[in-house]
MOPAC internal coordinates of N, CA, C and O (Angstrom, degrees):
PM7 1SCF
backbone

  N    0.0000 0     0.00 0     0.00 0    0    0    0
  C    1.4724 1     0.00 0     0.00 0    1    0    0
  C    1.4943 1   109.21 1     0.00 0    2    1    0
  O    1.2310 1   121.03 1   -27.76 1    3    2    1
  N    1.2897 1   115.64 1   152.24 1    3    2    1
  C    1.4789 1   119.78 1  -174.43 1    5    3    2
  C    1.5402 1   109.99 1  -100.86 1    6    5    3
  O    1.2310 1   120.07 1  -179.26 1    7    6    5
  N    1.2672 1   117.48 1     0.74 1    7    6    5
  C    1.4950 1   118.48 1   175.14 1    9    7    6
  C    1.5427 1   114.49 1    82.41 1   10    9    7
  O    1.2310 1   119.94 1  -175.57 1   11   10    9
  N    1.2772 1   117.72 1     4.43 1   11   10    9
  C    1.4490 1   117.58 1  -178.73 1   13   11   10
  C    1.4579 1   115.89 1   -77.78 1   14   13   11
  O    1.2310 1   119.74 1   159.63 1   15   14   13
  N    1.3334 1   118.11 1   -20.37 1   15   14   13
  C    1.4599 1   122.00 1   177.12 1   17   15   14
  C    1.5182 1   107.04 1   -93.91 1   18   17   15
  O    1.2310 1   121.25 1   -36.58 1   19   18   17
  N    1.3200 1   115.22 1   143.42 1   19   18   17
  C    1.5017 1   118.30 1   178.32 1   21   19   18
  C    1.4458 1   110.81 1   -77.04 1   22   21   19
  O    1.2310 1   120.43 1   -31.32 1   23   22   21
  N    1.3470 1   116.79 1   148.68 1   23   22   21
  C    1.4528 1   121.83 1   170.78 1   25   23   22
  C    1.5552 1   112.15 1    82.03 1   26   25   23
  O    1.2310 1   123.64 1    -4.61 1   27   26   25
  N    1.3237 1   110.62 1   175.39 1   27   26   25
  C    1.4920 1   121.88 1  -178.07 1   29   27   26
  C    1.5257 1   108.49 1   -87.70 1   30   29   27
  O    1.2310 1   121.11 1   -34.55 1   31   30   29
  N    1.3815 1   115.48 1   145.45 1   31   30   29
  C    1.4216 1   118.65 1   174.56 1   33   31   30
  C    1.5387 1   111.31 1   -67.22 1   34   33   31
  O    1.2310 1   120.40 1   -37.84 1   35   34   33
  N    1.3470 1   116.84 1   142.16 1   35   34   33
  C    1.4256 1   119.80 1   174.51 1   37   35   34
  C    1.5185 1   110.43 1   -70.02 1   38   37   35
  O    1.2310 1   118.29 1   141.57 1   39   38   37
  N    1.2995 1   120.86 1   -38.43 1   39   38   37
  C    1.4563 1   124.81 1   179.01 1   41   39   38
  C    1.5358 1   107.96 1  -131.32 1   42   41   39
  O    1.2310 1   119.53 1   -94.18 1   43   42   41
  N    1.3176 1   118.49 1    85.82 1   43   42   41
  C    1.4829 1   122.46 1  -175.44 1   45   43   42
  C    1.5614 1   113.29 1   -55.51 1   46   45   43
  O    1.2310 1   120.49 1   142.76 1   47   46   45
  N    1.3122 1   116.67 1   -37.24 1   47   46   45
  C    1.4785 1   117.67 1   179.10 1   49   47   46
  C    1.5506 1   110.01 1   -64.19 1   50   49   47
  O    1.2310 1   120.88 1   131.62 1   51   50   49
  N    1.3431 1   115.92 1   -48.38 1   51   50   49
  C    1.4879 1   118.88 1  -179.98 1   53   51   50
  C    1.5204 1   110.14 1   -59.26 1   54   53   51
  O    1.2310 1   120.48 1   139.41 1   55   54   53
  N    1.3698 1   116.68 1   -40.59 1   55   54   53
  C    1.4543 1   122.42 1   179.92 1   57   55   54
  C    1.5612 1   109.69 1   -62.90 1   58   57   55
  O    1.2310 1   121.43 1   139.25 1   59   58   57
  N    1.3087 1   114.87 1   -40.75 1   59   58   57
  C    1.4556 1   119.28 1   179.37 1   61   59   58
  C    1.5442 1   109.18 1   -63.84 1   62   61   59
  O    1.2310 1   119.77 1   134.63 1   63   62   61
  N    1.2944 1   118.04 1   -45.37 1   63   62   61
  C    1.4914 1   123.96 1  -179.38 1   65   63   62
  C    1.5327 1   109.30 1   -60.61 1   66   65   63
  O    1.2310 1   122.20 1   133.45 1   67   66   65
  N    1.2940 1   113.40 1   -46.55 1   67   66   65
  C    1.4948 1   117.13 1   179.21 1   69   67   66
  C    1.5289 1   110.75 1   -64.51 1   70   69   67
  O    1.2310 1   118.80 1   140.28 1   71   70   69
  N    1.2747 1   119.89 1   -39.72 1   71   70   69
  C    1.4583 1   120.46 1   178.85 1   73   71   70
  C    1.5518 1   110.91 1   -65.24 1   74   73   71
  O    1.2310 1   120.22 1   148.16 1   75   74   73
  N    1.3187 1   117.19 1   -31.84 1   75   74   73
  C    1.5043 1   119.78 1   176.72 1   77   75   74
  C    1.4819 1   110.10 1   -68.13 1   78   77   75
  O    1.2310 1   119.58 1   156.19 1   79   78   77
  N    1.3380 1   118.40 1   -23.81 1   79   78   77
  C    1.4482 1   119.16 1   179.95 1   81   79   78
  C    1.5371 1   116.24 1   -86.96 1   82   81   79
  O    1.2310 1   120.97 1   175.97 1   83   82   81
  N    1.3483 1   115.74 1    -4.03 1   83   82   81
  C    1.3889 1   121.15 1   177.22 1   85   83   82
  C    1.5653 1   112.42 1   -66.27 1   86   85   83
  O    1.2310 1   120.57 1   -32.78 1   87   86   85
  N    1.2739 1   116.52 1   147.22 1   87   86   85
  C    1.4788 1   119.60 1   177.09 1   89   87   86
  C    1.5281 1   110.05 1   -73.39 1   90   89   87
  O    1.2310 1   121.93 1   -31.72 1   91   90   89
  N    1.3528 1   113.91 1   148.28 1   91   90   89
  C    1.4540 1   120.38 1   172.62 1   93   91   90
  C    1.5422 1   106.20 1   -63.37 1   94   93   91
  O    1.2310 1   121.89 1   -17.67 1   95   94   93
  N    1.3603 1   113.98 1   162.33 1   95   94   93
  C    1.4453 1   119.28 1   179.17 1   97   95   94
  C    1.5695 1   110.97 1   -59.35 1   98   97   95
  O    1.2310 1   121.14 1   141.54 1   99   98   97
  N    1.3170 1   115.42 1   -38.46 1   99   98   97
  C    1.4932 1   121.60 1  -179.47 1  101   99   98
  C    1.5327 1   108.88 1   -65.70 1  102  101   99
  O    1.2310 1   120.79 1   133.83 1  103  102  101
  N    1.3405 1   116.10 1   -46.17 1  103  102  101
  C    1.5071 1   120.14 1  -179.04 1  105  103  102
  C    1.5403 1   111.13 1   -68.43 1  106  105  103
  O    1.2310 1   120.48 1   146.77 1  107  106  105
  N    1.3222 1   116.68 1   -33.23 1  107  106  105
  C    1.4331 1   122.01 1   178.85 1  109  107  106
  C    1.5319 1   111.18 1   -67.55 1  110  109  107
  O    1.2310 1   121.03 1   140.99 1  111  110  109
  N    1.3698 1   115.63 1   -39.01 1  111  110  109
  C    1.4283 1   122.50 1   177.82 1  113  111  110
  C    1.5826 1   107.18 1   -63.86 1  114  113  111
  O    1.2310 1   119.78 1   135.56 1  115  114  113
  N    1.2475 1   118.02 1   -44.44 1  115  114  113
  C    1.4539 1   123.27 1   178.10 1  117  115  114
  C    1.5098 1   112.79 1   -62.45 1  118  117  115
  O    1.2310 1   120.29 1   135.24 1  119  118  117
  N    1.3193 1   117.04 1   -44.76 1  119  118  117
  C    1.4130 1   123.02 1   177.67 1  121  119  118
  C    1.5352 1   112.47 1   -64.24 1  122  121  119
  O    1.2310 1   120.57 1   143.63 1  123  122  121
  N    1.2547 1   116.51 1   -36.37 1  123  122  121
  C    1.5464 1   123.37 1   174.49 1  125  123  122
  C    1.4622 1   108.60 1   -61.55 1  126  125  123
  O    1.2310 1   119.60 1   132.61 1  127  126  125
  N    1.3437 1   118.36 1   -47.39 1  127  126  125
  C    1.4700 1   123.26 1  -178.27 1  129  127  126
  C    1.4879 1   109.68 1   -60.48 1  130  129  127
  O    1.2310 1   120.51 1   131.97 1  131  130  129
  N    1.3540 1   116.63 1   -48.03 1  131  130  129
  C    1.4033 1   121.67 1  -176.76 1  133  131  130
  C    1.5581 1   112.06 1   -63.89 1  134  133  131
  O    1.2310 1   121.24 1   131.24 1  135  134  133
  N    1.3479 1   115.23 1   -48.76 1  135  134  133
  C    1.4322 1   120.25 1  -177.08 1  137  135  134
  C    1.4488 1   110.31 1   -66.05 1  138  137  135
  O    1.2310 1   117.76 1   139.81 1  139  138  137
  N    1.3525 1   121.87 1   -40.19 1  139  138  137
  C    1.4630 1   123.94 1   179.34 1  141  139  138
  C    1.5697 1   110.09 1   -65.49 1  142  141  139
  O    1.2310 1   121.39 1   152.06 1  143  142  141
  N    1.3204 1   114.95 1   -27.94 1  143  142  141
  C    1.4839 1   116.94 1   179.09 1  145  143  142
  C    1.5199 1   110.96 1   -69.41 1  146  145  143
  O    1.2310 1   119.78 1   162.59 1  147  146  145
  N    1.3323 1   118.03 1   -17.41 1  147  146  145
  C    1.4275 1   121.48 1  -179.51 1  149  147  146
  C    1.5199 1   114.56 1  -100.25 1  150  149  147
  O    1.2310 1   120.70 1  -169.26 1  151  150  149
  N    1.3857 1   116.27 1    10.74 1  151  150  149
  C    1.4636 1   120.40 1  -179.81 1  153  151  150
  C    1.4958 1   114.57 1   -63.34 1  154  153  151
  O    1.2310 1   121.50 1   162.38 1  155  154  153
  N    1.3379 1   114.74 1   -17.62 1  155  154  153
  C    1.4657 1   118.14 1   177.11 1  157  155  154
  C    1.5550 1   104.26 1  -121.35 1  158  157  155
  O    1.2310 1   119.89 1   -48.40 1  159  158  157
  N    1.2782 1   117.81 1   131.60 1  159  158  157
  C    1.4470 1   124.97 1  -176.10 1  161  159  158
  C    1.5668 1   108.57 1   -66.77 1  162  161  159
  O    1.2310 1   118.92 1   162.90 1  163  162  161
  N    1.2950 1   119.66 1   -17.10 1  163  162  161
  C    1.4159 1   121.44 1   178.17 1  165  163  162
  C    1.5069 1   109.02 1   -61.83 1  166  165  163
  O    1.2310 1   120.09 1   142.40 1  167  166  165
  N    1.2536 1   117.43 1   -37.60 1  167  166  165
  C    1.4483 1   123.49 1  -174.27 1  169  167  166
  C    1.5301 1   108.30 1   -69.16 1  170  169  167
  O    1.2310 1   120.50 1   142.22 1  171  170  169
  N    1.2877 1   116.66 1   -37.78 1  171  170  169
  C    1.4967 1   121.75 1   175.92 1  173  171  170
  C    1.5303 1   109.34 1   -64.11 1  174  173  171
  O    1.2310 1   120.95 1   144.60 1  175  174  173
  N    1.2866 1   115.80 1   -35.40 1  175  174  173
  C    1.4878 1   120.90 1   179.74 1  177  175  174
  C    1.5592 1   107.50 1   -68.36 1  178  177  175
  O    1.2310 1   120.77 1   141.05 1  179  178  177
  N    1.3551 1   116.13 1   -38.95 1  179  178  177
  C    1.5141 1   117.53 1   177.80 1  181  179  178
  C    1.5045 1   112.98 1   -64.77 1  182  181  179
  O    1.2310 1   122.21 1   137.60 1  183  182  181
  N    1.3358 1   113.38 1   -42.40 1  183  182  181
  C    1.4630 1   120.75 1   174.81 1  185  183  182
  C    1.5377 1   111.41 1   -54.60 1  186  185  183
  O    1.2310 1   121.99 1   130.35 1  187  186  185
  N    1.3696 1   113.79 1   -49.65 1  187  186  185
  C    1.4636 1   119.92 1  -179.48 1  189  187  186
  C    1.4932 1   109.03 1   -60.58 1  190  189  187
  O    1.2310 1   118.73 1   136.48 1  191  190  189
  N    1.3485 1   120.03 1   -43.52 1  191  190  189
  C    1.4638 1   121.82 1  -177.73 1  193  191  190
  C    1.5383 1   111.10 1   -65.51 1  194  193  191
  O    1.2310 1   120.73 1   154.23 1  195  194  193
  N    1.2748 1   116.20 1   -25.77 1  195  194  193
  C    1.5052 1   118.22 1  -179.30 1  197  195  194
  C    1.5652 1   114.12 1   -95.16 1  198  197  195
  O    1.2310 1   119.79 1  -178.00 1  199  198  197
  N    1.2789 1   118.01 1     2.00 1  199  198  197
  C    1.4913 1   118.87 1  -176.32 1  201  199  198
  C    1.4474 1   115.15 1   -57.47 1  202  201  199
  O    1.2310 1   119.14 1   140.96 1  203  202  201
  N    1.3067 1   119.25 1   -39.04 1  203  202  201
  C    1.4410 1   119.69 1  -173.70 1  205  203  202
  C    1.5421 1   111.96 1  -123.13 1  206  205  203
  O    1.2310 1   120.40 1  -169.05 1  207  206  205
  N    1.3302 1   116.84 1    10.95 1  207  206  205
  C    1.4736 1   116.54 1  -175.59 1  209  207  206
  C    1.5321 1   109.96 1  -159.23 1  210  209  207
  O    1.2310 1   118.33 1   -10.82 1  211  210  209
  N    1.2873 1   120.78 1   169.18 1  211  210  209
  C    1.4377 1   126.53 1   171.49 1  213  211  210
  C    1.5192 1   104.35 1  -104.87 1  214  213  211
  O    1.2310 1   122.72 1   -30.74 1  215  214  213
  N    1.3071 1   112.39 1   149.26 1  215  214  213
  C    1.5275 1   118.40 1   179.60 1  217  215  214
  C    1.4878 1   111.15 1  -138.92 1  218  217  215
  O    1.2310 1   120.30 1   -33.95 1  219  218  217
  N    1.3208 1   117.02 1   146.05 1  219  218  217
  C    1.4296 1   120.99 1   169.60 1  221  219  218
  C    1.5296 1   107.43 1   -68.99 1  222  221  219
  O    1.2310 1   121.46 1   -24.98 1  223  222  221
  N    1.3015 1   114.82 1   155.02 1  223  222  221
  C    1.4305 1   122.62 1  -175.37 1  225  223  222
  C    1.5110 1   110.02 1   -56.68 1  226  225  223
  O    1.2310 1   121.48 1   135.90 1  227  226  225
  N    1.3751 1   114.78 1   -44.10 1  227  226  225
  C    1.4689 1   120.70 1  -174.73 1  229  227  226
  C    1.5411 1   107.76 1   -70.24 1  230  229  227
  O    1.2310 1   119.05 1   147.61 1  231  230  229
  N    1.2997 1   119.41 1   -32.39 1  231  230  229
  C    1.4703 1   123.01 1   172.87 1  233  231  230
  C    1.4864 1   116.07 1   -65.39 1  234  233  231
  O    1.2310 1   121.98 1   141.23 1  235  234  233
  N    1.3884 1   113.81 1   -38.77 1  235  234  233
  C    1.4693 1   119.16 1   174.63 1  237  235  234
  C    1.5124 1   107.87 1   -59.22 1  238  237  235
  O    1.2310 1   120.19 1   131.32 1  239  238  237
  N    1.3366 1   117.24 1   -48.68 1  239  238  237
  C    1.4295 1   120.73 1   179.42 1  241  239  238
  C    1.4847 1   113.08 1   -54.88 1  242  241  239
  O    1.2310 1   120.87 1   139.96 1  243  242  241
  N    1.3184 1   115.94 1   -40.04 1  243  242  241
  C    1.4685 1   119.50 1   175.84 1  245  243  242
  C    1.5136 1   114.25 1   -64.26 1  246  245  243
  O    1.2310 1   121.62 1   134.10 1  247  246  245
  N    1.3072 1   114.50 1   -45.90 1  247  246  245
  C    1.4852 1   121.80 1  -179.66 1  249  247  246
  C    1.5075 1   111.18 1   -61.78 1  250  249  247
  O    1.2310 1   119.12 1   137.79 1  251  250  249
  N    1.2750 1   119.29 1   -42.21 1  251  250  249
  C    1.4840 1   121.97 1  -174.42 1  253  251  250
  C    1.5135 1   111.42 1   -94.06 1  254  253  251
  O    1.2310 1   119.53 1   176.76 1  255  254  253
  N    1.3470 1   118.49 1    -3.24 1  255  254  253
  C    1.4815 1   121.45 1   176.17 1  257  255  254
  C    1.4741 1   115.20 1    70.26 1  258  257  255
  O    1.2310 1   118.95 1  -146.20 1  259  258  257
  N    1.3052 1   119.60 1    33.80 1  259  258  257
  C    1.4096 1   123.27 1   178.77 1  261  259  258
  C    1.5745 1   108.66 1  -120.63 1  262  261  259
  O    1.2310 1   121.17 1   -14.95 1  263  262  261
  N    1.3286 1   115.38 1   165.05 1  263  262  261
  C    1.4673 1   119.60 1   175.59 1  265  263  262
  C    1.5726 1   109.95 1   -69.42 1  266  265  263
  O    1.2310 1   120.87 1   -20.18 1  267  266  265
  N    1.3160 1   115.94 1   159.82 1  267  266  265
  C    1.4730 1   118.36 1   178.82 1  269  267  266
  C    1.5024 1   110.06 1   -64.32 1  270  269  267
  O    1.2310 1   120.21 1   143.07 1  271  270  269
  N    1.3751 1   117.20 1   -36.93 1  271  270  269
  C    1.4572 1   116.31 1   179.40 1  273  271  270
  C    1.4894 1   114.21 1   -67.56 1  274  273  271
  O    1.2310 1   118.73 1   142.34 1  275  274  273
  N    1.3103 1   120.03 1   -37.66 1  275  274  273
  C    1.4404 1   123.90 1   178.46 1  277  275  274
  C    1.5550 1   108.82 1   -67.06 1  278  277  275
  O    1.2310 1   122.16 1   135.97 1  279  278  277
  N    1.3174 1   113.46 1   -44.03 1  279  278  277
  C    1.4468 1   118.60 1   178.24 1  281  279  278
  C    1.4777 1   113.77 1   -61.07 1  282  281  279
  O    1.2310 1   120.27 1   143.74 1  283  282  281
  N    1.2782 1   117.09 1   -36.26 1  283  282  281
  C    1.5118 1   123.63 1   174.91 1  285  283  282
  C    1.4898 1   113.58 1   -61.08 1  286  285  283
  O    1.2310 1   121.89 1   138.91 1  287  286  285
  N    1.3479 1   113.98 1   -41.09 1  287  286  285
  C    1.4489 1   118.68 1   177.75 1  289  287  286
  C    1.5225 1   111.90 1   -67.54 1  290  289  287
  O    1.2310 1   120.67 1   140.40 1  291  290  289
  N    1.3315 1   116.31 1   -39.60 1  291  290  289
  C    1.4647 1   116.73 1   177.46 1  293  291  290
  C    1.5403 1   112.86 1   -69.13 1  294  293  291
  O    1.2310 1   120.96 1   144.05 1  295  294  293
  N    1.3065 1   115.78 1   -35.95 1  295  294  293
  C    1.4658 1   120.81 1   176.47 1  297  295  294
  C    1.5009 1   108.97 1   -62.98 1  298  297  295
  O    1.2310 1   118.66 1   143.83 1  299  298  297
  N    1.3169 1   120.16 1   -36.17 1  299  298  297
  C    1.4395 1   119.37 1  -179.23 1  301  299  298
  C    1.5274 1   110.23 1   -64.49 1  302  301  299
  O    1.2310 1   120.12 1   135.03 1  303  302  301
  N    1.3273 1   117.37 1   -44.97 1  303  302  301
  C    1.4420 1   122.50 1   175.43 1  305  303  302
  C    1.5048 1   111.68 1   -52.61 1  306  305  303
  O    1.2310 1   121.78 1   132.10 1  307  306  305
  N    1.3570 1   114.20 1   -47.90 1  307  306  305
  C    1.4784 1   118.22 1  -179.47 1  309  307  306
  C    1.5187 1   112.40 1   -68.22 1  310  309  307
  O    1.2310 1   120.53 1   149.12 1  311  310  309
  N    1.3090 1   116.59 1   -30.88 1  311  310  309
  C    1.5409 1   119.82 1   175.23 1  313  311  310
  C    1.5109 1   107.06 1   -67.19 1  314  313  311
  O    1.2310 1   120.48 1   133.77 1  315  314  313
  N    1.3388 1   116.69 1   -46.23 1  315  314  313
  C    1.4486 1   119.53 1  -179.73 1  317  315  314
  C    1.5126 1   112.38 1   -57.98 1  318  317  315
  O    1.2310 1   121.01 1   144.18 1  319  318  317
  N    1.3255 1   115.67 1   -35.82 1  319  318  317
  C    1.4767 1   122.11 1   179.20 1  321  319  318
  C    1.5382 1   110.61 1   -82.18 1  322  321  319
  O    1.2310 1   120.14 1  -173.56 1  323  322  321
  N    1.2463 1   117.35 1     6.44 1  323  322  321
  C    1.5390 1   124.30 1   177.34 1  325  323  322
  C    1.5337 1   109.61 1    59.13 1  326  325  323
  O    1.2310 1   120.97 1  -146.13 1  327  326  325
  N    1.3578 1   115.75 1    33.87 1  327  326  325
  C    1.4802 1   119.06 1  -178.91 1  329  327  326
  C    1.5115 1   113.03 1   -97.43 1  330  329  327
  O    1.2310 1   120.44 1   152.82 1  331  330  329
  N    1.3326 1   116.77 1   -27.18 1  331  330  329
  C    1.4636 1   121.44 1  -179.86 1  333  331  330
  C    1.5108 1   107.76 1  -130.35 1  334  333  331
  O    1.2310 1   122.04 1   -26.93 1  335  334  333
  N    1.2991 1   113.69 1   153.07 1  335  334  333
  C    1.5124 1   120.11 1   176.01 1  337  335  334
  C    1.5482 1   107.61 1  -129.36 1  338  337  335
  O    1.2310 1   124.37 1   -41.98 1  339  338  337
  N    1.3485 1   109.21 1   138.02 1  339  338  337
  C    1.5088 1   116.65 1   177.34 1  341  339  338
  C    1.5127 1   111.42 1   -91.77 1  342  341  339
  O    1.2310 1   120.89 1   -31.50 1  343  342  341
  N    1.2733 1   115.90 1   148.50 1  343  342  341
  C    1.4657 1   119.59 1   171.67 1  345  343  342
  C    1.5546 1   105.76 1  -136.26 1  346  345  343
  O    1.2310 1   122.07 1   -52.51 1  347  346  345
  N    1.3100 1   113.65 1   127.49 1  347  346  345
  C    1.4745 1   117.78 1  -178.48 1  349  347  346
  C    1.4874 1   110.90 1   -93.63 1  350  349  347
  O    1.2310 1   121.61 1   -51.28 1  351  350  349
  N    1.3088 1   114.53 1   128.72 1  351  350  349
  C    1.4848 1   124.70 1   171.14 1  353  351  350
  C    1.4493 1   111.97 1  -121.90 1  354  353  351
  O    1.2310 1   122.31 1   -84.75 1  355  354  353
  N    1.3510 1   113.18 1    95.25 1  355  354  353
  C    1.5087 1   118.84 1  -171.70 1  357  355  354
  C    1.4629 1   109.68 1    67.80 1  358  357  355
  O    1.2310 1   119.43 1    58.66 1  359  358  357
  N    1.3611 1   118.69 1  -121.34 1  359  358  357
  C    1.4829 1   121.32 1   177.13 1  361  359  358
  C    1.5172 1   111.96 1  -101.95 1  362  361  359
  O    1.2310 1   120.41 1  -166.52 1  363  362  361
  N    1.3282 1   116.82 1    13.48 1  363  362  361
  C    1.4666 1   120.93 1   177.41 1  365  363  362
  C    1.5585 1   109.32 1  -106.95 1  366  365  363
  O    1.2310 1   121.39 1   -48.89 1  367  366  365
  N    1.3107 1   114.95 1   131.11 1  367  366  365
  C    1.4569 1   119.92 1   173.72 1  369  367  366
  C    1.4953 1   108.11 1  -108.02 1  370  369  367
  O    1.2310 1   123.05 1   -56.74 1  371  370  369
  N    1.3406 1   111.77 1   123.26 1  371  370  369
  C    1.4488 1   120.85 1   178.30 1  373  371  370
  C    1.5241 1   109.69 1  -104.99 1  374  373  371
  O    1.2310 1   121.13 1   -31.45 1  375  374  373
  N    1.3372 1   115.44 1   148.55 1  375  374  373
  C    1.4651 1   120.37 1  -177.90 1  377  375  374
  C    1.4768 1   108.51 1  -118.12 1  378  377  375
  O    1.2310 1   120.80 1   -33.06 1  379  378  377
  N    1.3264 1   116.08 1   146.94 1  379  378  377
  C    1.4736 1   122.16 1   171.36 1  381  379  378
  C    1.5105 1   106.97 1  -141.77 1  382  381  379
  O    1.2310 1   118.84 1   -18.60 1  383  382  381
  N    1.2815 1   119.81 1   161.40 1  383  382  381
  C    1.3963 1   126.90 1   172.57 1  385  383  382
  C    1.5377 1   107.01 1   -64.53 1  386  385  383
  O    1.2310 1   119.48 1   -43.18 1  387  386  385
  N    1.2496 1   118.59 1   136.82 1  387  386  385
  C    1.4667 1   118.79 1   177.98 1  389  387  386
  C    1.5244 1   111.40 1   -79.28 1  390  389  387
  O    1.2310 1   119.36 1    -2.14 1  391  390  389
  N    1.3054 1   118.84 1   177.86 1  391  390  389
  C    1.4113 1   123.05 1   179.17 1  393  391  390
  C    1.4858 1   109.74 1   -98.96 1  394  393  391
  O    1.2310 1   119.85 1  -174.59 1  395  394  393
  N    1.3370 1   117.90 1     5.41 1  395  394  393
  C    1.4625 1   124.85 1   178.05 1  397  395  394
  C    1.5201 1   110.63 1   -70.01 1  398  397  395
  O    1.2310 1   119.29 1   -34.41 1  399  398  397
  N    1.2709 1   118.96 1   145.59 1  399  398  397
  C    1.4903 1   123.19 1   179.45 1  401  399  398
  C    1.4952 1   110.82 1   -52.54 1  402  401  399
  O    1.2310 1   118.64 1   147.48 1  403  402  401
  N    1.3162 1   120.20 1   -32.52 1  403  402  401
  C    1.4568 1   121.37 1  -179.91 1  405  403  402
  C    1.5100 1   112.13 1   -60.96 1  406  405  403
  O    1.2310 1   120.64 1   139.41 1  407  406  405
  N    1.3314 1   116.39 1   -40.59 1  407  406  405
  C    1.4733 1   117.38 1   176.53 1  409  407  406
  C    1.4827 1   110.39 1   -64.29 1  410  409  407
  O    1.2310 1   120.16 1   135.79 1  411  410  409
  N    1.3316 1   117.30 1   -44.21 1  411  410  409
  C    1.5138 1   120.41 1   178.88 1  413  411  410
  C    1.5521 1   110.11 1   -58.51 1  414  413  411
  O    1.2310 1   119.68 1   139.80 1  415  414  413
  N    1.2710 1   118.21 1   -40.20 1  415  414  413
  C    1.4719 1   117.60 1  -178.81 1  417  415  414
  C    1.5033 1   107.14 1   -68.91 1  418  417  415
  O    1.2310 1   118.36 1   135.39 1  419  418  417
  N    1.2530 1   120.74 1   -44.61 1  419  418  417
  C    1.4798 1   120.76 1  -179.42 1  421  419  418
  C    1.5107 1   112.37 1   -64.40 1  422  421  419
  O    1.2310 1   118.44 1   144.74 1  423  422  421
  N    1.3522 1   120.59 1   -35.26 1  423  422  421
  C    1.3535 1   123.35 1   174.92 1  425  423  422
  C    1.5643 1   112.56 1   -68.88 1  426  425  423
  O    1.2310 1   120.89 1   139.77 1  427  426  425
  N    1.2915 1   115.90 1   -40.23 1  427  426  425
  C    1.4921 1   118.57 1   171.69 1  429  427  426
  C    1.5289 1   113.71 1   -60.23 1  430  429  427
  O    1.2310 1   120.03 1   134.58 1  431  430  429
  N    1.3393 1   117.55 1   -45.42 1  431  430  429
  C    1.4070 1   121.61 1   177.20 1  433  431  430
  C    1.5239 1   110.54 1   -59.89 1  434  433  431
  O    1.2310 1   120.92 1   130.69 1  435  434  433
  N    1.3062 1   115.84 1   -49.31 1  435  434  433
  C    1.4800 1   117.41 1   177.12 1  437  435  434
  C    1.4660 1   115.63 1   -56.94 1  438  437  435
  O    1.2310 1   119.89 1   136.55 1  439  438  437
  N    1.3152 1   117.81 1   -43.45 1  439  438  437
  C    1.4601 1   120.79 1   177.88 1  441  439  438
  C    1.5358 1   112.39 1   -68.86 1  442  441  439
  O    1.2310 1   120.32 1   150.70 1  443  442  441
  N    1.3056 1   116.99 1   -29.30 1  443  442  441
  C    1.4536 1   115.57 1   178.84 1  445  443  442
  C    1.4969 1   114.93 1   -68.38 1  446  445  443
  O    1.2310 1   121.70 1   157.75 1  447  446  445
  N    1.2869 1   114.34 1   -22.25 1  447  446  445
  C    1.5429 1   120.25 1   174.03 1  449  447  446
  C    1.4901 1   111.78 1   -63.12 1  450  449  447
  O    1.2310 1   119.50 1   153.28 1  451  450  449
  N    1.3150 1   118.56 1   -26.72 1  451  450  449
  C    1.4731 1   122.71 1   175.86 1  453  451  450
  C    1.5811 1   107.88 1   -52.79 1  454  453  451
  O    1.2310 1   120.21 1   142.28 1  455  454  453
  N    1.2490 1   117.20 1   -37.72 1  455  454  453
  C    1.4375 1   118.63 1   179.09 1  457  455  454
  C    1.5072 1   115.74 1   -65.14 1  458  457  455
  O    1.2310 1   120.15 1   156.99 1  459  458  457
  N    1.3152 1   117.33 1   -23.01 1  459  458  457
  C    1.4461 1   121.92 1   175.47 1  461  459  458
  C    1.5516 1   107.03 1   -65.98 1  462  461  459
  O    1.2310 1   120.86 1   136.33 1  463  462  461
  N    1.3150 1   115.95 1   -43.67 1  463  462  461
  C    1.5033 1   119.20 1  -177.74 1  465  463  462
  C    1.5360 1   109.45 1   -64.75 1  466  465  463
  O    1.2310 1   119.78 1   145.87 1  467  466  465
  N    1.3027 1   118.03 1   -34.13 1  467  466  465
  C    1.4841 1   121.77 1  -175.82 1  469  467  466
  C    1.5256 1   108.37 1   -73.87 1  470  469  467
  O    1.2310 1   119.31 1   150.53 1  471  470  469
  N    1.3252 1   118.92 1   -29.47 1  471  470  469
  C    1.4565 1   121.00 1  -177.36 1  473  471  470
  C    1.4596 1   116.34 1   -90.15 1  474  473  471
  O    1.2310 1   120.28 1   175.36 1  475  474  473
  N    1.2372 1   117.07 1    -4.64 1  475  474  473
  C    1.4898 1   114.52 1   175.01 1  477  475  474
  C    1.4671 1   113.46 1   153.28 1  478  477  475
  O    1.2310 1   120.10 1   180.00 1  479  478  477

């Protein structure tokens, strides 16, 4: 225990077990970045759109029904979270999910929502 909570633990062994399950500072920073990137459902829609393909930024905007400018802002957040990677082909920028674990987590989260549809 780091002494930040006042008083003695009711169950010191359970507290020790729980403390061992806490994320490291590095993993917590990554988790924060990933979770914050999902604060807008539009970003989840972008991740879903890129699950099995790459798309030009303008095509992403078309698929998700947003303006190019708004889509660009969402793509920036996802780039910052290391979830998508841009590739320039002439004057066209195409996006794909990255191979970073953050993209994998977002893809898994997105696919897990399919179960909500199946349950009701």
